[in-house]
Each structure stands twice: as C-alpha cells, then as structure tokens.
C-alpha positions as CSV (number, residue, x, y, z in Angstrom):
1,M,-67.9,-89.9,50.8
2,G,-66.1,-86.8,50.4
3,G,-67.4,-83.4,48.8
4,W,-69.6,-85.5,46.7
5,R,-72.8,-86.8,48.1
6,F,-74.9,-89.2,46.3
7,A,-77.2,-92.1,47.6
8,I,-75.7,-95.3,45.8
9,L,-75.7,-97.3,48.9
10,A,-79.5,-97.0,49.3
11,G,-79.9,-98.0,45.7
12,M,-81.2,-94.5,44.6
13,T,-80.0,-92.7,41.4
14,L,-80.4,-89.2,42.7
15,W,-77.4,-87.1,42.8
16,S,-76.6,-83.9,44.2
17,L,-73.9,-81.8,42.9
18,P,-72.1,-79.3,45.3
19,L,-68.4,-78.4,43.9
20,P,-66.0,-80.5,45.6
21,A,-63.9,-79.2,48.7
22,F,-60.6,-79.0,47.3
23,A,-58.6,-76.1,45.5
24,D,-58.0,-76.1,41.9
25,P,-54.6,-77.9,41.9
26,L,-53.6,-75.8,38.6
27,A,-54.6,-72.4,37.9
28,F,-52.9,-72.3,34.4
29,P,-51.1,-74.9,32.0
30,L,-47.4,-75.2,32.8
31,D,-44.5,-75.9,30.5
32,A,-42.8,-79.3,31.1
33,G,-40.5,-78.9,34.0
34,M,-42.4,-76.4,35.8
35,A,-44.6,-78.4,37.9
36,R,-44.3,-79.7,41.6
37,E,-42.7,-83.2,40.8
38,L,-44.0,-84.5,43.9
39,P,-46.7,-87.3,43.4
40,V,-49.9,-87.4,45.4
41,L,-50.2,-90.1,47.7
42,A,-52.7,-92.8,48.9
43,Q,-52.9,-96.1,50.5
44,H,-56.3,-97.6,49.2
45,G,-57.4,-96.3,45.8
46,M,-56.6,-93.6,43.4
47,V,-57.8,-92.0,40.1
48,A,-55.7,-89.7,37.8
49,A,-57.8,-88.1,35.2
50,Q,-57.9,-85.2,32.8
51,E,-60.8,-83.7,34.5
52,R,-61.0,-83.3,38.2
53,R,-64.8,-83.8,38.8
54,A,-64.6,-87.2,37.0
55,A,-61.7,-88.3,38.9
56,T,-63.5,-87.5,42.3
57,I,-66.7,-89.4,41.1
58,G,-64.4,-92.7,40.3
59,T,-62.6,-92.2,43.6
60,D,-65.9,-92.0,45.5
61,F,-67.2,-95.3,44.0
62,M,-64.2,-97.1,45.4
63,K,-64.7,-95.3,48.8
64,A,-68.2,-96.8,48.7
65,G,-66.9,-100.4,48.2
66,G,-66.6,-100.6,44.5
67,N,-63.5,-101.7,42.5
68,A,-61.4,-100.0,39.8
69,V,-63.6,-101.1,37.2
70,D,-66.5,-99.5,38.8
71,A,-64.5,-96.4,39.3
72,A,-63.3,-96.2,35.7
73,V,-66.6,-96.6,34.2
74,A,-68.0,-94.0,36.4
75,T,-65.3,-91.7,35.4
76,A,-65.6,-92.2,31.8
77,F,-69.4,-91.5,31.7
78,A,-68.7,-88.4,33.9
79,M,-66.1,-87.4,31.5
80,A,-68.5,-87.4,28.6
81,V,-70.2,-84.6,30.4
82,T,-67.4,-82.6,31.9
83,L,-64.9,-83.0,29.2
84,P,-66.9,-82.8,26.2
85,Q,-63.7,-81.9,24.0
86,A,-62.5,-85.5,24.5
87,G,-64.7,-87.6,27.0
88,N,-67.5,-89.1,25.3
89,I,-70.2,-91.6,24.4
90,G,-69.8,-90.7,20.8
91,G,-66.5,-92.1,20.1
92,G,-64.5,-95.0,21.4
93,G,-61.1,-96.3,22.8
94,F,-59.1,-99.0,24.4
95,M,-59.3,-100.2,28.1
96,L,-56.7,-102.4,29.8
97,V,-57.8,-104.1,33.0
98,H,-55.7,-105.8,35.7
99,L,-57.3,-108.3,38.1
100,A,-55.0,-108.7,40.9
101,K,-56.5,-111.7,42.4
102,D,-56.4,-114.0,39.2
103,N,-53.1,-112.1,38.0
104,K,-55.1,-111.7,34.7
105,N,-54.8,-108.8,32.3
106,I,-57.7,-108.2,29.9
107,A,-57.9,-105.5,26.9
108,I,-61.2,-104.4,25.6
109,D,-61.4,-102.9,22.4
110,Y,-64.1,-100.5,22.0
111,R,-62.8,-98.6,19.0
112,E,-65.1,-96.9,16.6
113,L,-66.1,-99.2,13.5
114,S,-66.7,-98.1,10.0
115,T,-70.1,-98.5,8.4
116,L,-71.1,-101.3,6.2
117,A,-71.2,-98.9,3.3
118,T,-67.7,-97.5,3.7
119,V,-65.6,-98.2,0.7
120,K,-61.6,-98.2,0.2
121,D,-61.8,-95.0,-1.6
122,E,-64.3,-93.1,0.5
123,F,-61.9,-90.2,1.3
124,L,-60.4,-89.8,-2.2
125,D,-61.6,-86.9,-4.6
126,A,-62.9,-87.4,-8.2
127,N,-59.0,-87.3,-9.3
128,G,-58.1,-90.2,-6.6
129,N,-56.4,-87.7,-4.5
130,F,-56.8,-87.6,-0.7
131,D,-59.6,-85.0,0.4
132,P,-59.1,-84.3,4.0
133,D,-62.1,-82.5,4.5
134,K,-64.2,-85.7,3.9
135,S,-62.4,-87.5,6.8
136,Q,-61.9,-84.7,9.0
137,Q,-64.5,-82.0,8.5
138,S,-67.6,-84.0,7.5
139,V,-69.5,-87.0,9.1
140,L,-68.2,-89.1,6.3
141,G,-65.5,-89.7,9.0
142,T,-67.7,-90.6,11.7
143,G,-67.3,-94.2,12.9
144,V,-70.0,-96.2,14.9
145,P,-69.6,-95.2,18.5
146,G,-68.0,-97.8,21.0
147,T,-67.8,-96.1,24.3
148,V,-71.2,-97.4,25.7
149,A,-70.6,-100.9,24.6
150,G,-67.0,-101.0,26.0
151,M,-68.1,-99.6,29.3
152,V,-71.1,-101.8,29.8
153,L,-69.0,-104.8,29.1
154,A,-66.3,-104.1,31.5
155,L,-68.9,-103.2,34.1
156,Q,-70.9,-106.2,33.6
157,K,-67.8,-108.7,33.5
158,Y,-65.3,-107.0,35.7
159,G,-67.1,-104.6,38.0
160,S,-67.7,-105.5,41.7
161,G,-71.4,-106.1,41.2
162,K,-72.4,-103.8,44.0
163,F,-73.6,-101.2,41.8
164,S,-76.0,-101.2,39.0
165,L,-75.4,-99.4,35.5
166,A,-78.1,-96.8,36.6
167,Q,-76.2,-96.2,40.0
168,I,-72.7,-95.8,37.9
169,L,-74.5,-93.3,35.6
170,A,-76.3,-91.2,38.2
171,P,-73.5,-88.8,38.6
172,A,-73.0,-88.2,35.1
173,I,-76.7,-87.7,34.4
174,G,-76.7,-85.0,37.3
175,L,-73.9,-83.2,36.0
176,A,-75.6,-83.0,32.5
177,R,-79.1,-82.4,33.7
178,D,-78.2,-79.8,36.4
179,G,-75.0,-78.5,34.9
180,F,-71.7,-77.6,36.3
181,I,-69.6,-74.4,36.4
182,V,-67.3,-74.1,33.4
183,D,-63.7,-73.9,34.6
184,D,-60.8,-72.4,32.7
185,G,-59.6,-75.8,30.8
186,L,-63.0,-76.2,29.3
187,A,-63.5,-72.5,28.4
188,D,-60.0,-72.4,26.7
189,S,-61.1,-75.4,24.7
190,L,-64.4,-73.8,23.8
191,K,-62.5,-70.6,22.6
192,R,-60.4,-72.7,20.3
193,A,-63.4,-74.7,18.9
194,A,-65.9,-72.0,18.5
195,K,-65.6,-71.8,14.9
196,R,-65.9,-75.3,14.5
197,L,-69.0,-75.5,16.8
198,A,-70.7,-72.9,15.3
199,R,-71.3,-74.6,12.0
200,Y,-73.9,-76.6,13.7
201,P,-76.9,-75.0,15.3
202,S,-77.4,-78.3,17.5
203,S,-73.8,-77.7,19.0
204,A,-74.1,-73.8,19.2
205,R,-77.0,-73.9,21.3
206,I,-75.3,-76.0,23.9
207,F,-71.6,-74.5,24.0
208,L,-72.0,-71.0,22.5
209,H,-74.1,-67.8,23.5
210,P,-76.7,-66.7,20.7
211,D,-73.9,-64.1,19.5
212,G,-71.4,-66.9,18.9
213,T,-69.3,-66.4,21.6
214,P,-68.1,-69.5,23.8
215,L,-69.2,-70.0,27.1
216,H,-66.8,-68.6,29.5
217,S,-65.1,-69.6,32.8
218,G,-67.6,-69.3,35.7
219,E,-70.6,-70.0,33.6
220,R,-72.9,-72.9,33.9
221,L,-72.9,-75.7,31.1
222,V,-76.3,-77.4,31.0
223,Q,-76.7,-80.5,28.7
224,A,-80.5,-81.6,28.7
225,D,-80.5,-83.7,25.7
226,L,-77.2,-85.7,27.0
227,A,-79.0,-86.4,30.2
228,H,-81.7,-87.8,28.5
229,S,-79.5,-89.9,26.4
230,L,-77.5,-91.1,29.4
231,E,-80.9,-92.0,31.0
232,A,-81.9,-94.1,28.2
233,I,-78.5,-96.0,28.6
234,A,-79.2,-96.2,32.5
235,Q,-82.5,-97.7,32.0
236,Q,-82.2,-99.8,28.9
237,G,-78.2,-100.7,29.1
238,P,-76.6,-100.6,25.5
239,D,-79.8,-100.8,23.7
240,G,-80.7,-97.1,25.0
241,F,-77.9,-96.1,22.7
242,Y,-77.4,-98.4,20.0
243,K,-81.4,-98.8,19.3
244,G,-84.4,-96.8,19.7
245,P,-84.7,-92.9,19.7
246,V,-81.0,-92.3,20.4
247,A,-79.9,-94.4,17.8
248,D,-82.3,-92.9,15.2
249,K,-81.1,-89.6,15.9
250,I,-77.6,-90.1,15.5
251,V,-78.5,-91.9,12.3
252,A,-80.4,-88.9,11.4
253,A,-77.6,-86.6,11.8
254,V,-74.9,-88.7,9.9
255,T,-77.4,-89.3,6.9
256,A,-78.2,-85.5,6.7
257,G,-74.7,-84.5,6.5
258,G,-74.0,-87.1,3.8
259,G,-72.8,-90.2,5.8
260,H,-73.7,-93.6,5.3
261,M,-74.6,-94.9,8.9
262,T,-77.7,-96.9,9.4
263,G,-79.6,-98.4,12.3
264,A,-78.0,-101.8,11.6
265,D,-74.5,-100.4,11.8
266,L,-75.3,-99.2,15.4
267,S,-77.2,-102.4,16.4
268,G,-74.6,-104.6,15.2
269,Y,-71.6,-102.9,17.2
270,R,-69.8,-105.3,19.7
271,A,-67.0,-104.3,21.9
272,I,-64.3,-107.0,21.6
273,E,-62.2,-108.6,24.4
274,R,-58.6,-109.2,23.1
275,V,-55.1,-110.8,24.5
276,P,-52.8,-107.8,25.5
277,V,-49.4,-107.5,24.1
278,S,-46.6,-107.9,26.6
279,G,-43.0,-107.7,26.6
280,H,-40.0,-107.3,29.1
281,Y,-37.8,-104.3,29.6
282,R,-34.8,-104.5,31.9
283,G,-36.5,-107.0,34.1
284,H,-40.1,-105.3,34.0
285,E,-43.2,-106.7,32.3
286,I,-44.9,-104.3,30.0
287,V,-48.4,-105.0,29.1
288,S,-50.3,-102.9,26.8
289,M,-52.9,-102.8,24.0
290,P,-52.8,-105.1,20.9
291,P,-54.0,-104.1,17.5
292,P,-56.0,-102.3,16.4
293,S,-53.8,-100.2,18.5
294,S,-50.4,-99.8,17.3
295,G,-49.4,-98.5,20.7
296,G,-48.7,-101.8,22.4
297,V,-46.7,-103.3,19.7
298,H,-44.4,-100.4,19.2
299,I,-43.7,-99.4,22.7
300,I,-42.4,-103.0,23.1
301,E,-40.5,-102.7,19.9
302,I,-38.9,-99.2,20.9
303,L,-38.2,-100.5,24.4
304,N,-36.5,-103.6,22.9
305,L,-34.4,-101.4,20.9
306,M,-33.5,-99.1,23.7
307,E,-32.4,-102.1,25.9
308,G,-29.5,-102.5,24.2
309,F,-27.9,-99.1,25.3
310,D,-27.2,-98.2,28.5
311,L,-29.3,-95.2,28.7
312,A,-28.8,-94.6,32.5
313,K,-24.9,-94.0,31.9
314,Y,-25.9,-90.9,29.7
315,G,-28.5,-89.4,31.9
316,Q,-32.2,-88.5,31.4
317,N,-33.0,-86.2,28.6
318,S,-29.2,-86.1,27.6
319,A,-28.5,-85.4,24.1
320,Q,-26.9,-89.0,23.8
321,A,-30.1,-90.6,25.4
322,I,-32.5,-88.5,23.1
323,H,-30.7,-89.5,20.1
324,L,-30.5,-93.2,21.0
325,M,-34.2,-93.3,21.8
326,A,-35.3,-91.1,18.6
327,E,-33.6,-93.4,16.3
328,S,-35.1,-96.2,18.0
329,M,-38.6,-94.5,17.5
330,K,-37.9,-93.8,13.9
331,L,-37.6,-97.7,13.1
332,A,-40.6,-98.6,14.8
333,Y,-42.8,-96.0,13.2
334,A,-41.7,-96.9,9.8
335,D,-42.8,-100.5,10.7
336,R,-46.1,-99.1,11.7
337,S,-46.8,-97.7,8.3
338,K,-46.7,-101.0,6.5
339,Y,-47.7,-103.8,9.2
340,L,-50.3,-102.4,11.4
341,G,-54.1,-102.6,10.9
342,D,-57.4,-104.1,12.0
343,P,-56.4,-107.9,13.1
344,D,-59.8,-109.2,11.9
345,F,-58.9,-108.1,8.5
346,V,-55.1,-108.4,8.3
347,K,-52.5,-110.3,9.8
348,V,-50.1,-108.4,12.1
349,P,-46.8,-109.9,12.7
350,V,-47.1,-108.9,16.4
351,A,-44.7,-111.7,17.5
352,G,-42.0,-110.6,15.0
353,L,-42.3,-107.0,15.8
354,T,-42.0,-107.4,19.4
355,S,-39.5,-110.1,19.3
356,K,-36.0,-109.4,21.0
357,K,-34.0,-110.9,18.0
358,Y,-35.7,-108.6,15.5
359,A,-34.8,-105.6,17.8
360,D,-31.2,-106.8,17.7
361,E,-31.3,-106.9,13.9
362,L,-32.6,-103.5,13.7
363,R,-30.3,-101.9,16.4
364,A,-27.5,-102.6,14.2
365,S,-28.4,-99.7,12.0
366,I,-28.5,-97.1,14.5
367,A,-25.2,-95.1,14.9
368,M,-24.1,-93.7,18.3
369,D,-23.3,-90.3,17.1
370,K,-25.2,-89.6,13.7
371,A,-29.0,-89.4,12.9
372,R,-30.2,-91.3,10.1
373,P,-32.5,-89.3,7.7
374,A,-35.9,-90.6,7.4
375,S,-35.3,-91.2,3.5
376,E,-32.8,-93.7,4.4
377,I,-35.3,-95.8,6.6
378,A,-37.7,-98.2,5.5
379,P,-40.2,-100.7,7.1
380,G,-38.0,-103.6,8.3
381,K,-38.6,-107.5,7.8
382,P,-39.9,-108.8,11.1
383,L,-40.2,-112.5,11.8
384,P,-43.1,-114.5,10.1
385,Y,-46.7,-113.7,10.9
386,E,-48.4,-115.3,13.7
387,S,-51.6,-117.0,13.7
388,P,-54.6,-115.2,14.4
389,Q,-59.0,-85.9,21.3
390,T,-58.3,-88.0,23.2
391,T,-58.1,-88.6,26.9
392,H,-56.7,-90.9,29.4
393,F,-57.2,-91.9,32.8
394,S,-55.7,-94.6,35.3
395,V,-57.3,-96.1,38.3
396,V,-56.0,-98.4,41.0
397,D,-58.1,-99.7,44.0
398,A,-57.2,-101.1,47.4
399,D,-57.0,-104.5,46.1
400,G,-54.3,-103.9,43.3
401,N,-56.9,-104.2,40.5
402,A,-56.3,-101.5,37.9
403,V,-57.6,-99.9,34.8
404,S,-55.7,-97.8,32.1
405,N,-58.3,-96.3,29.7
406,T,-57.8,-94.2,26.6
407,Y,-60.8,-92.7,24.7
408,T,-61.4,-90.3,21.9
409,L,-63.3,-88.2,19.5
410,N,-60.2,-87.6,17.4
411,F,-60.4,-84.0,17.0
412,F,-61.2,-81.5,19.7
413,Y,-65.1,-82.2,20.0
414,G,-64.8,-84.6,17.2
415,V,-66.3,-83.3,13.9
416,G,-67.9,-80.7,15.9
417,E,-71.4,-81.7,15.4
418,V,-74.0,-82.8,18.0
419,A,-76.7,-85.3,16.8
420,E,-79.7,-83.0,17.1
421,G,-81.9,-83.9,20.0
422,T,-79.1,-86.3,21.8
423,G,-76.4,-83.9,23.1
424,I,-73.8,-86.4,21.8
425,L,-70.8,-85.2,19.8
426,L,-70.0,-87.2,16.6
427,N,-66.5,-88.4,16.2
428,N,-64.2,-88.1,13.1
429,E,-62.2,-91.2,14.0
430,L,-62.4,-92.6,10.4
431,D,-59.6,-90.3,9.5
432,D,-57.3,-92.7,11.3
433,F,-57.4,-94.8,8.3
434,A,-54.8,-94.8,5.6
435,A,-57.2,-93.0,3.0
436,K,-54.3,-93.7,0.4
437,P,-51.1,-95.4,0.7
438,G,-48.2,-93.0,1.4
439,V,-50.5,-90.0,2.2
440,A,-50.3,-88.6,5.8
441,N,-53.3,-88.5,8.1
442,A,-54.1,-85.4,10.3
443,F,-51.3,-86.4,12.7
444,G,-48.8,-86.8,10.0
445,L,-48.7,-90.6,10.1
446,I,-48.3,-92.6,6.8
447,G,-50.2,-95.9,6.5
448,G,-50.6,-98.6,3.9
449,E,-52.9,-101.2,2.7
450,A,-53.1,-102.9,6.0
451,N,-55.1,-99.8,7.4
452,A,-57.2,-99.1,4.3
453,P,-60.7,-98.0,4.7
454,G,-63.4,-100.6,4.1
455,P,-66.7,-101.8,5.5
456,R,-66.9,-102.7,9.1
457,K,-63.4,-102.3,10.0
458,R,-61.6,-100.3,13.1
459,P,-59.0,-98.0,12.0
460,L,-55.5,-98.2,13.4
461,S,-54.9,-96.1,16.4
462,S,-52.0,-94.8,18.7
463,M,-54.0,-95.1,21.8
464,S,-51.7,-96.8,24.3
465,P,-53.2,-97.8,27.7
466,T,-50.3,-99.4,29.5
467,M,-49.2,-101.2,32.7
468,M,-45.7,-102.3,34.0
469,F,-45.2,-105.2,36.7
470,D,-42.1,-106.1,38.4
471,D,-40.3,-109.7,38.0
472,K,-42.6,-111.0,40.7
473,G,-45.8,-110.1,38.7
474,N,-46.7,-107.0,41.1
475,L,-48.2,-104.1,39.5
476,E,-45.7,-101.1,39.4
477,L,-47.2,-98.6,36.9
478,V,-50.5,-97.6,35.1
479,T,-50.2,-95.0,32.5
480,G,-51.3,-93.6,29.0
481,S,-51.9,-90.5,27.3
482,P,-53.8,-88.6,24.5
483,G,-51.6,-87.0,22.0
484,G,-52.3,-88.6,18.6
485,S,-49.2,-90.1,16.9
486,R,-47.0,-88.9,20.0
487,I,-48.9,-91.2,22.5
488,I,-46.8,-94.2,21.9
489,N,-43.4,-92.1,22.5
490,I,-44.7,-90.5,25.6
491,V,-45.5,-93.9,27.1
492,V,-42.1,-95.0,26.4
493,E,-40.6,-92.0,28.0
494,I,-42.5,-92.4,30.9
495,I,-41.1,-96.1,31.3
496,A,-37.8,-95.1,30.6
497,D,-37.8,-92.3,33.1
498,R,-38.9,-94.7,35.9
499,V,-36.8,-97.8,34.8
500,D,-33.5,-96.2,33.5
501,F,-33.4,-92.8,35.1
502,G,-35.0,-93.5,38.6
503,L,-37.6,-90.4,38.4
504,N,-40.5,-90.7,40.7
505,I,-44.0,-90.7,38.7
506,A,-44.4,-87.0,39.0
507,E,-41.0,-86.3,37.9
508,S,-41.6,-88.6,34.9
509,V,-45.0,-87.2,33.9
510,D,-43.7,-83.5,34.3
511,S,-40.3,-84.0,32.3
512,P,-40.0,-82.2,29.0
513,R,-40.8,-84.6,26.2
514,F,-39.6,-85.4,22.7
515,H,-40.8,-87.2,19.7
516,D,-39.8,-88.6,16.4
517,Q,-42.1,-90.6,14.3
518,W,-39.8,-91.2,11.3
519,L,-42.0,-88.9,8.9
520,P,-41.9,-86.2,8.8
521,D,-38.4,-86.2,9.4
522,V,-38.2,-84.0,12.3
523,L,-37.5,-84.5,16.1
524,L,-40.0,-82.3,18.1
525,V,-39.0,-81.3,21.7
526,E,-40.9,-79.6,24.0
527,R,-40.1,-75.9,25.5
528,G,-38.0,-76.4,28.5
529,M,-35.3,-78.8,27.0
530,S,-31.8,-77.5,27.6
531,P,-30.5,-75.3,24.5
532,D,-27.0,-77.1,24.9
533,T,-29.0,-80.3,24.4
534,I,-30.7,-79.1,21.4
535,A,-27.4,-78.1,19.9
536,R,-25.7,-81.3,20.4
537,L,-28.8,-83.1,18.7
538,E,-28.6,-80.7,15.7
539,A,-24.9,-81.4,15.5
540,M,-25.8,-85.2,15.3
541,G,-27.9,-84.2,12.4
542,H,-31.4,-84.3,14.0
543,K,-33.7,-81.7,12.6
544,V,-35.0,-80.1,15.9
545,K,-38.3,-78.3,16.2
546,V,-39.1,-76.7,19.5
547,S,-42.9,-77.4,20.2
548,P,-45.6,-76.5,22.6
549,T,-46.2,-79.0,25.1
550,F,-48.1,-82.3,24.1
551,G,-50.1,-85.0,25.7
552,S,-51.7,-85.4,29.2
553,A,-50.2,-88.7,30.8
554,Q,-52.4,-89.5,33.9
555,S,-50.3,-91.9,35.6
556,I,-50.2,-93.9,38.9
557,E,-47.2,-95.7,40.4
558,R,-47.7,-98.6,43.2
559,L,-44.9,-99.4,45.5
560,G,-46.3,-102.0,48.1
561,H,-49.5,-100.7,49.3
562,T,-48.7,-97.1,48.6
563,L,-50.1,-95.5,45.5
564,M,-48.4,-92.5,44.1
565,G,-50.3,-90.5,41.4
566,A,-49.5,-87.8,38.8
567,A,-51.8,-85.5,36.9
568,D,-50.1,-84.2,33.8
569,P,-49.9,-80.4,34.5
570,R,-49.9,-79.8,30.6
571,Q,-53.9,-79.5,30.8
572,R,-55.9,-77.4,33.2
573,D,-58.0,-79.1,35.7
574,T,-56.3,-82.4,35.9
575,L,-56.3,-84.3,39.0
576,A,-54.6,-87.4,40.9
577,I,-56.9,-88.2,43.8
578,G,-57.0,-90.9,46.3
579,Y,-57.7,-92.0,49.8
C-alpha cells in the first residue's frame, strides 16, 4: 500500500510511520504562474490536499478498497495532526459528497455553533462599539466544534462500510502519539504564530521550545494529548469528544478564559445534512454548499452575471475579462452583506439570488469600460424568499464518488489556545458573525442583521466546497480553497479558467488570481499579473492593489476515467496523489 504501512485489512489499529517514499514536490512557496502547469494523472483514485502525509493516507485507504468518503475522513483526521494551523477537530466546516451510483449530491454542514449563552451584543464594548479582541483574540469567539460530528456522520452514512472509525483514525493517532518530522511549511507557520501560541502554556509546551522559539524544520512534533483525544473518539465515537473527559477539558478551557461554553452546548451539537445549491454555467452544472455558507449562492450568482459576457473573446486574465468579472463580484458581495445568514434563523432568498432573471437585471448596471465605485453599489432586490485558516481537500475514487471538503479554525491556529490536556486547538469562528451591522470582520466583510450573533447559531462562512458536472451529469471538477472572503472568487476563477479559457486544472490552479469584494473598494491582484493589465484596469477606474498570493485550491479534474490533480503551489508541502 505504498510508503505508508498499516494493518487495516487485518482489523488492527496499529500504525507504522516511515516517511512516504516520494520527493517533496515543493521546496518553497511559489508565486502564481511559476509552477509546473502540468496536472498529476491517475486512473483510479486521487486526493489533493494541503498536507502531503494526509493526502497519502487518504489515497491508501482507497487502494485498500475504501471509497472517497473513507479517504476524506481519514485525510481530515490526519490533517488535524499534521496541519495544526488549519486542519482540526476543534473547528468545523462543510463537506460536499457526490455518490456516483445514485447520481446524488449531499451537503454536510458541520459548521461551528455559538453557545446557548451567546447574545446579540456579545462582541461590543461598553459604548456599543465592536471590540475585535473579544471575537478574535479570546475564547468568547470560540464556537462549539463540528468537525468530529461531521466526519462521523459522513463515514457512517456514506463510507464504504469496510473500515471502522477506529481504523480510519489509526493513522492520525499514530502520527500524534509517535510524532512526525516538521517540514518547511509547518515550520514557517509556527514562526508566524509563535507570539500567539506563547500566550498559552498549554500551546507553548507543544509547539514551542522552552525559550519560546518555535519548532523548526527537521524536528519532531509529538502531540500525546491529541493522540489520547483521538483514541477516545476511536473508542466511543462522537461521545468521546462531545461528552466525558475531553468535553470537560474543552469547557474548562473556555470557561477559564471568560467564555460561556457548557457541557450541554457540546453534547447538543449535531451536524446537519442540507440540499446543495446548484446552477448552470455555459452548459455545466455547478453544485456547491448552501447557507450558512455564502459561497455556493454567490458563486452561482457571479457565474450567472458573467454568463452574459463573451469572456473567451477577451482572453484569460486580460484587463477586459478581469474588469467584467470583478464588477460581477462586487454585486454579489453587496448582496451577501444583506441577505445571507444561518438558514435555521433567517430566510435566505436562495432562489432569487441564484436566478438567471435576477442576474440579467443586475448585469445591466455593469459598464464595459468603467468600474463602479463601491459607494454607488448597494444590495439588490432578488426575487421573493423561498420556503424553507482554513484548508481544503478534494477526493475522487475509482467509481466516480467524490468529496469536496473545507474546514477551518478561522485564524492560523484558531485563537491560539490548546485546551489543557486535550491537544485540541480552540477556534475563533464566531468572529464570522456580523458583530454590528455595517462593521467589517477580520476579513473585511460587511454583514447585517441576518448574520447577527445569537444563541445556537451558525455564523456565515465563505467556505465553498464545489463540484462541476457536464450536461450528462458526469463529474468534471472537484475544487475549493481556504482564503477567507476570497474563497468565493477563487472558485469562480478556477471554473472560468476551465470553461471559458480552456486551461487544464494545473494551469487554472497556478494562474494569478484577483479579488474584489465590494468593500473595501479595492481590486486585489496577485503578484505575477501583467503590469500592462494593471495599468488598463486602473484606467477603467479600479483601485488596484498588488497582493501576496492567496488561497490554496486543491483540485481534481475528471475526464472519462482519467483523473488530473493539482495541488496549489501557493503553500508548501501540498500534494495531489493518485494511483
């Protein structure tokens, strides 16, 4: 079973941990446009993930007879160990599952939940002003984690049935208990987060040396407490996390920091299956995550707007194409600020926002050669309401089943605190609420009453696990990305690169990106964009800012029985691996 050797077929949970026998695909992070632009090819199964050990583990489960869901859950738990800055069991996210035999798509919402004691003015100071330290730097911003519930639900309902939860968790337990060698990407992230982690002795003992310096590349990271927590989950299922000693320690850590979490908040958490949102773009079906993700709705809204322009005529990343796409993005993000929230608490006009007719109305306001200032744009009026750090990986198996999964702690290493005795990093996801209407969160996003804090609510998210199918229903693309507010536009651009401009998946992932989210009124472009293109955009009235690279879009394209994978070169140690 490749470089990783484990005894899953014999029903054992022992795990041996030699380093995988392949070269590091990236020795340093690349600017967009510098990567190989050739996809990795496979005939049977493939995983594309931000962390190479986890990707290899997922692929090995498929080699041993598992399906895409088995591989996805194994990958997710492994990344909770090997990618602590974003992979997690202390956070939450969204999973999109495609079942090829039944031609069925399922959205699993395992987003973090606010506590029962959360109030509307939770993150305001005594004068009624937003206090970002409350939601971003303290456990007041920690939501009830959903990852364990989401992964177990997916495995139990949609896994192959060939592996127990204990077998799926065995690789992650071994990596946590025995440790693994810190690579360059993890070392870089620890260096950036060292001051944040140093605030908490429970975190410093794991990730830092006694003198406060972070572990460096080549050292071994051992997470014994995390291994014990994972073992509790392996033995007891979700109850090993949401009840008992692990839950008690999470509650103790949050309470000690001034938060409100209780045992009832944890034991009452449930992952939810939802109906994905879908739309069509130039003959391709786009399937993505519904609210409380804003991603799926606005990916489809932006694509609907773009469909009225002949983008292929202008060329990929030409000034004219970028202008039209950016103007479409602005309109969707303005709508996001007013209409999106937790669908269990507010009515989200999904049908109206994703309708072609609404896009036709909005498109009339887009000028071909002039950017509209953000001050002239407001949320539109869609059709009536209908009835009721982050990391991403993609998986496709030999039968065409697929998983697109994005999950997060919000900031790098979440709030920075490990719950004492658990090895589990606490998230600060509640910063994704609109603490006060019209006030931006950490990613510059404006929100309103629909996304206000409150008890037992799921904050709005931009995470956008997405798939694309041809006009016969055949799977074509599995994609998604981290990147906060930029996720939606990253996915839109990958789809456009494939559909409008004919790029292969590696070219699409590697290509320089751009981003406009209405407010702040700026068009971000990655390094590597042509200076002539930037000059033309500025002449049209865009306020262009050259940005470091953003996102990490681990993607898989399927053509017939051939899988083509692309691991985003913007992060170190990413891997697309297949067989």
